[in-house]
C-alpha positions in Angstrom: -60.4 16.0 12.1 -59.5 18.4 9.4 -60.1 17.6 5.7 -62.1 14.9 4.1 -60.3 11.8 5.3 -61.7 8.3 5.8 -60.7 6.1 8.8 -61.3 2.5 9.5 -62.1 1.7 13.2 -62.0 -1.9 14.4 -62.9 -3.1 17.9 -59.9 -4.8 19.6 -62.4 -7.3 21.2 -65.1 -9.6 20.0 -68.3 -8.1 21.3 -70.7 -10.8 22.5 -74.0 -8.8 22.8 -75.7 -11.7 24.6 -73.1 -11.7 27.3 -73.3 -7.9 27.6 -77.1 -8.2 28.0 -76.7 -10.7 30.8 -74.2 -8.5 32.5 -76.3 -5.4 32.2 -79.4 -7.2 33.6 -77.3 -8.3 36.6 -75.7 -4.8 37.1 -78.9 -2.8 36.7 -81.9 -4.8 38.1 -84.1 -1.7 37.6 -83.5 -2.2 33.8 -83.8 -5.9 33.7 -87.4 -5.8 32.4 -86.2 -3.8 29.4 -83.2 -5.9 28.6 -83.9 -9.3 27.0 -83.1 -12.4 29.1 -80.6 -14.0 26.9 -78.0 -16.8 27.4 -74.4 -15.9 26.5 -73.2 -17.6 23.3 -71.1 -20.6 24.5 -69.4 -20.9 21.1 -66.4 -18.6 21.3 -65.1 -17.1 18.1 -61.4 -16.8 17.8 -60.0 -13.4 16.6 -57.3 -15.1 14.6 -60.0 -16.4 12.2 -61.1 -12.9 11.2 -59.8 -10.7 8.4 -56.8 -8.6 9.3 -57.4 -4.9 8.8 -54.8 -2.2 8.7 -56.0 0.5 11.2 -52.6 2.3 11.5 -54.1 5.5 10.0 -56.9 5.7 12.5 -54.6 4.7 15.4 -52.2 7.5 14.5 -55.1 10.0 14.4 -57.2 8.8 17.3 -54.9 6.7 19.5 -55.4 3.1 20.6 -57.3 3.6 23.9 -60.9 2.5 23.5 -63.7 1.7 25.9 -64.9 -1.9 26.0 -68.0 -2.9 24.1 -69.7 -3.5 27.5 -68.9 0.0 28.8 -70.0 1.6 25.5 -73.4 -0.2 25.4 -74.0 0.5 29.1 -73.4 4.2 28.6 -75.8 4.3 25.6 -78.5 2.5 27.6 -78.0 4.9 30.6 -78.1 7.9 28.3 -81.4 6.7 26.8 -82.9 6.2 30.2 -81.7 9.6 31.3 -83.2 11.2 28.1 -86.5 9.4 28.8 -86.7 10.7 32.3 -85.8 14.3 31.2 -88.5 14.1 28.5 -91.2 12.3 30.6 -91.2 9.3 28.3 -92.5 6.1 29.9 
């Protein structure tokens, strides 16, 4: 983006990292030993209890289509594993 602008980005979902860890362990058994065995948080937080943030500037600049937290974290994990293999890191 040109210029020296500041943008606020906010996830449209509540990311439950425990639930993502559980899903990733199930989806990728070869990584299960590297992902903590956690239980999902049973207490659900309601988005309407959070502060409202005006993200119209960032939505105008970047759009509103975002990857889910699960997909984002999964891609990061797979990128790290790929880097480790390429660099012979055990």
